[in-house]
C-alpha positions in Angstrom: 34.6 70.8 22.0 37.1 71.1 19.1 36.8 69.1 16.3 38.7 65.2 17.1 39.8 62.1 14.4 39.9 58.7 15.0 41.6 56.2 12.8 43.1 52.8 13.1 46.4 50.8 13.0 46.5 47.6 11.4 49.6 45.7 12.2 50.2 43.6 9.0 51.9 39.9 9.6 50.2 37.4 6.8 46.5 37.5 6.4 43.2 38.5 4.8 39.3 38.6 3.7 35.6 37.0 5.8 32.1 36.0 5.8 30.4 35.3 9.1 29.2 32.1 11.7 28.2 31.8 15.2 31.7 31.2 17.0 34.5 32.0 15.7 36.3 29.0 15.1 39.9 30.7 15.7 41.1 32.1 19.0 41.1 35.5 19.2 41.6 38.3 22.2 41.3 41.8 22.8 43.6 43.9 25.0 42.7 47.9 26.6 45.1 51.1 27.1 42.8 53.5 29.1 43.8 56.6 29.6 41.2 58.8 31.6 39.9 62.3 30.5 38.0 65.4 32.6 37.6 68.4 33.1 35.2 71.3 33.9 34.7 72.9 30.9 35.5 72.5 27.5 39.3 73.7 27.5 39.7 71.7 30.4 38.7 68.6 28.9 40.2 69.3 25.5 43.8 70.0 27.8 42.8 66.3 29.4 42.9 64.9 26.0 46.3 66.6 25.3 47.3 63.7 27.9 46.7 60.6 25.3 49.3 58.4 24.8 52.1 59.5 22.7 51.4 57.0 20.0 48.0 59.0 19.0 49.3 62.4 19.7 51.5 62.1 16.6 48.6 60.5 14.7 46.5 63.3 16.0 43.7 60.6 16.9 41.8 60.3 20.2 41.7 56.1 19.6 42.8 53.0 18.0 42.6 49.5 17.5 45.4 48.0 16.6 45.8 44.0 15.4 48.3 41.0 15.3 47.0 38.2 13.3 48.8 35.5 12.2 48.6 32.2 10.7 50.6 29.3 8.7 49.1 26.4 6.7 50.5 23.6 4.5 50.1 25.3 1.4 49.9 21.9 0.0 47.3 20.3 1.9 45.9 23.2 3.9 46.4 21.8 6.6 46.4 25.2 9.4 48.9 24.8 12.3 48.1 28.2 14.2 45.4 31.1 13.3 45.1 33.8 15.4 43.8 37.4 15.2 44.9 39.8 18.6 43.5 43.1 18.8 44.4 46.0 21.5 41.8 49.3 21.7 43.7 52.4 23.2 40.9 54.7 23.9 39.6 57.6 26.4 37.3 57.1 29.4 35.9 60.2 30.6 35.6 60.8 34.2 32.8 63.5 35.1 30.6 64.4 37.8 26.8 63.4 36.6 25.8 66.9 38.3 26.1 68.8 35.3 24.1 66.8 33.1 23.7 68.1 30.2 28.0 69.1 29.5 28.6 65.7 30.4 26.1 63.6 27.9 27.8 66.4 25.2 30.9 64.9 25.9 29.6 61.4 26.8 27.9 61.4 23.1 31.5 61.3 21.7 33.1 59.1 23.7 30.5 56.6 22.4 30.8 57.6 19.1 34.3 57.2 19.3 34.1 53.5 20.7 31.5 52.3 17.5 34.2 53.2 15.5 36.6 51.6 16.8 34.4 48.4 17.6 33.7 48.7 13.5 37.5 48.9 12.7 37.6 45.6 14.8 34.8 44.1 13.1 35.7 44.5 9.4 39.5 42.9 10.1 37.7 39.9 12.0 35.3 39.2 9.5 37.8 39.0 6.8 40.3 37.2 8.5 36.7 34.5 9.4 36.7 34.5 5.5 41.0 34.0 4.8 40.0 30.8 8.0 37.5 29.0 6.1 39.2 29.3 2.4 41.8 27.3 3.9 39.3 25.3 5.4 37.6 24.9 1.8 40.6 23.6 0.8 41.9 20.9 2.4 38.6 19.9 1.2 38.4 20.9 -2.4 42.5 21.2 -3.2 44.3 24.0 -2.4 46.4 24.9 -5.4 44.9 27.9 -5.5 44.1 29.1 -1.9 46.8 31.6 -1.7 46.1 34.3 -4.8 43.0 34.0 -3.2 44.6 35.5 0.3 46.7 37.9 -1.8 43.7 39.0 -2.9 41.7 39.4 0.5 44.9 40.5 2.3 45.0 43.6 -0.1 40.8 44.0 0.5 41.8 44.5 4.6 43.6 47.6 3.7 40.9 49.3 1.4 38.3 48.6 3.2 38.8 49.7 6.5 40.2 53.3 4.5 37.2 53.6 2.9 35.6 53.1 6.1 37.2 56.0 7.1 36.1 57.3 4.0 32.8 57.2 4.2 32.6 57.8 8.1 35.0 60.7 7.6 36.9 59.3 10.3 33.6 58.4 12.5 32.0 61.8 12.3 29.3 60.0 10.0 27.2 56.6 11.0 26.3 54.6 7.8 22.9 53.5 8.0 23.6 50.3 6.2 27.6 49.1 5.9 28.4 48.1 3.0 31.8 45.9 4.3 30.0 42.9 6.3 31.4 42.9 9.8 27.9 43.5 11.5 27.8 39.5 12.5 31.5 40.4 13.9 31.0 42.9 16.2 29.3 41.8 19.3 33.1 39.5 19.0 34.7 43.6 18.7 32.5 44.6 21.3 34.8 47.3 24.1 34.4 45.7 27.7 35.3 48.4 29.7 32.6 51.6 30.3 33.3 54.5 28.5 32.7 56.8 31.4 33.3 56.7 35.5 31.1 59.0 37.8 33.4 60.4 40.6 32.3 62.7 42.8 31.4 66.6 42.3 34.7 68.6 43.2 
């Protein structure tokens, strides 16, 4: 199979960094754009990828996660008016007969790796946003004077952490034994809730 890169798109609106609890204290929504990949040979599978959405073709990637986040807080009291994160996964989905099990499993392994990589990108951003939220809440108790400066630092870190994740993993080719980015607790929230493959009748 042709070597493929995995990446992410990060849409910034005004936002930033974090650590984990069990329940998210702000709205978080996921959406999906799925395109089908199918074929009876590696060449047919690769040709199928050429039908992926235009924004993926332009970047030469097979998947992405776009993130929109925004929040507003009173910079005197740190009272939060709104705080939200929306993500949209654009992903391939394998449609193949299970008749050729070895061939299907080879491509299925790539799909699973692709999905896991995008989930990590989501979790990194979500962990950072959670930290920003907690930082603002702390400002309500301890004073809001220095919160914006800290938010600015964390906002820069979001981009850098995601960039480093791609560097360390070579855009998903390498699986890290231990991630240095502290996103593990947020992976359940970022779980992709569509199946990586769909069985179809042999033809």
